[in-house]
C-alpha positions as CSV (number, residue, x, y, z in Angstrom):
1,X,-15.9,-7.1,-13.0
2,X,-19.4,-5.7,-13.2
3,X,-20.6,-8.7,-11.3
4,X,-17.9,-8.2,-8.6
5,X,-19.0,-4.6,-8.4
6,X,-22.7,-5.5,-8.0
7,X,-21.9,-7.9,-5.1
8,X,-20.3,-5.1,-3.0
9,X,-23.5,-4.9,-0.8
10,X,-23.6,-8.6,0.0
11,X,-21.4,-8.2,3.1
12,X,-19.5,-11.5,3.6
13,X,-20.1,-12.9,0.1
14,X,-19.0,-9.7,-1.6
15,X,-16.3,-10.2,-4.2
16,X,-12.7,-9.1,-3.5
17,X,-12.5,-7.7,-7.0
18,X,-15.2,-5.2,-6.2
19,X,-12.4,-2.7,-5.8
20,X,-11.7,-2.8,-9.5
21,X,-15.4,-2.6,-10.2
22,X,-15.6,0.5,-8.0
23,X,-12.8,2.1,-10.0
24,X,-14.4,1.2,-13.3
25,X,-18.1,1.6,-12.7
26,X,-18.5,3.5,-9.5
27,X,-18.9,7.3,-9.0
28,X,-15.4,8.4,-8.2
29,X,-14.7,11.7,-6.6
30,X,-11.4,13.6,-6.8
31,X,-11.6,14.6,-3.1
32,X,-13.7,11.7,-1.7
33,X,-16.6,11.7,0.7
34,X,-14.6,12.5,3.8
35,X,-13.0,10.3,6.4
36,X,-15.0,7.6,8.1
37,X,-17.4,7.2,5.1
38,X,-16.3,3.7,4.0
39,X,-16.1,2.4,7.6
40,X,-17.1,4.4,10.6
41,X,-15.7,2.8,13.8
42,X,-17.8,5.2,16.0
43,X,-21.0,3.8,14.6
44,X,-19.5,0.4,13.7
45,X,-21.1,0.7,10.2
46,X,-19.8,0.0,6.7
47,X,-20.8,1.8,3.5
48,X,-20.5,-1.6,2.0
49,X,-18.3,-4.5,2.9
50,X,-16.1,-6.4,0.4
51,X,-12.9,-6.9,2.4
52,X,-10.6,-4.5,4.0
53,X,-8.9,-3.1,0.9
54,X,-6.8,-0.1,1.5
55,X,-7.6,1.2,-1.9
56,X,-11.4,1.0,-1.2
57,X,-11.0,3.1,1.9
58,X,-8.6,5.6,0.3
59,X,-10.7,6.1,-2.8
60,X,-14.0,6.4,-1.1
61,X,-12.8,8.4,1.9
62,X,-10.1,10.5,0.5
63,X,-10.8,10.4,-3.3
64,X,-8.5,9.8,-6.1
65,X,-6.1,12.6,-5.0
66,X,-5.8,11.3,-1.5
67,X,-5.1,7.7,-2.7
68,X,-2.5,9.0,-5.1
69,X,-0.8,11.1,-2.4
70,X,-0.7,8.2,0.0
71,X,0.6,5.8,-2.6
72,X,3.2,8.3,-3.9
73,X,4.3,8.8,-0.2
74,X,4.8,5.0,0.3
75,X,6.6,4.7,-3.1
76,X,8.9,7.7,-2.3
77,X,9.8,6.3,1.1
78,X,10.5,2.8,-0.4
79,X,12.4,4.3,-3.3
80,X,14.6,6.5,-1.1
81,X,15.5,3.7,1.3
82,X,16.4,0.9,-1.1
83,X,19.3,1.2,-3.6
84,X,18.7,-1.5,-6.2
85,X,16.0,-1.0,-8.8
86,X,15.0,-4.7,-8.7
87,X,14.3,-4.6,-5.0
88,X,12.5,-1.3,-5.2
89,X,10.1,-2.9,-7.7
90,X,9.7,-6.0,-5.6
91,X,8.9,-4.0,-2.4
92,X,6.4,-1.8,-4.1
93,X,4.7,-4.8,-5.8
94,X,4.4,-6.5,-2.5
95,X,2.9,-3.4,-0.8
96,X,0.4,-2.8,-3.7
97,X,-0.6,-6.4,-4.0
98,X,-1.2,-6.8,-0.2
99,X,-3.0,-3.5,0.0
100,X,-5.3,-4.4,-2.9
101,X,-6.8,-7.2,-0.8
102,X,-6.2,-6.1,2.8
103,X,-6.2,-2.9,4.8
104,X,-2.4,-2.7,5.1
105,X,-2.3,0.6,6.9
106,X,-3.6,-1.0,10.1
107,X,-2.1,-4.5,9.7
108,X,0.7,-4.2,12.3
109,X,2.3,-7.5,11.3
110,X,2.5,-6.5,7.7
111,X,3.8,-3.0,8.5
112,X,6.5,-4.3,10.9
113,X,7.6,-6.9,8.4
114,X,7.6,-4.5,5.5
115,X,9.6,-1.8,7.2
116,X,11.9,-4.4,8.8
117,X,12.8,-5.8,5.4
118,X,13.4,-2.3,4.1
119,X,15.7,-1.7,7.1
120,X,17.5,-5.0,6.3
121,X,17.9,-4.1,2.6
122,X,19.2,-0.7,3.5
123,X,21.6,-2.1,6.2
124,X,22.9,-4.7,3.7
125,X,23.5,-2.0,1.0
126,X,25.3,0.2,3.6
127,X,27.5,-2.7,4.7
128,X,28.3,-3.6,1.1
129,X,29.3,0.0,0.3
130,X,31.5,0.1,3.4
131,X,33.3,-3.1,2.4
132,X,33.9,-1.8,-1.1
133,X,35.2,1.5,0.4
134,X,37.6,-0.3,2.8
135,X,38.8,-2.6,0.0
136,X,39.8,0.4,-2.1
137,X,41.7,2.1,0.7
138,X,45.4,2.8,0.0
139,X,47.9,0.8,2.0
140,X,50.7,2.6,3.6
141,X,54.2,2.1,2.3
């Protein structure tokens, strides 16, 4: 991981695991360096480039507290919308894994798919609960 961390300045040849190196060997801040530090679209400049990891951007720009608040928000939303524990874990694992290697907050195809599948899981659970409720209804007579 230290080698991955050292390659963070190599632009296109930087290692994708540099995020872990940053967490282990980098100078982390609780509050970060401020927005637009990691990538500044106004100047089209990178602090260093090793992929578009959401974690990199959150930890560098917003700090540990900002990253935790964002991830807890995503986890809370997912946890609230899906009923089954197994599917909650799968959805959170998918989000975290994708975000580790990509900037998922601006990947519209990922966000649409993620929230659509959450919607489908919730709709299926609602439909199942209605069927169970109707099945237990008393019959007249």
